[in-house]
C-alpha positions in Angstrom: 3.6 5.1 35.5 2.9 2.9 33.3 3.3 4.2 29.6 1.0 2.2 26.8 3.1 0.2 24.6 2.7 1.4 22.4 3.8 5.1 23.0 6.1 6.4 20.7 7.0 9.0 23.4 7.0 8.9 27.1 4.0 11.8 28.3 6.2 12.7 30.7 9.6 13.7 29.5 8.8 13.7 26.0 11.6 10.9 25.6 11.8 8.8 22.4 11.3 5.4 22.7 13.8 3.2 20.4 11.8 1.7 17.6 12.8 -1.9 17.1 12.7 -3.8 13.9 10.2 -7.0 13.8 13.4 -9.1 11.4 15.3 -9.3 14.3 12.7 -11.3 16.6 12.3 -13.5 13.8 15.8 -13.8 12.4 16.0 -15.1 16.6 13.2 -17.5 16.7 14.4 -19.7 13.5 18.4 -19.3 14.6 16.6 -21.0 18.4 14.5 -23.7 15.8 17.6 -24.5 13.9 19.8 -25.3 16.9 17.8 -27.0 18.5 16.5 -29.3 15.2 21.0 -29.3 15.1 21.1 -30.4 18.8 18.6 -33.3 18.9 19.8 -34.9 15.4 
């Protein structure tokens, strides 16, 4: 069964999905860009 990605709980078993902090995604992107620039120069 597909569950909406914005759902907080599973409609079948009431499992609470862990919430990710968006800051981690931005840190990963910035780190990848920094490493890419570092290897180019």
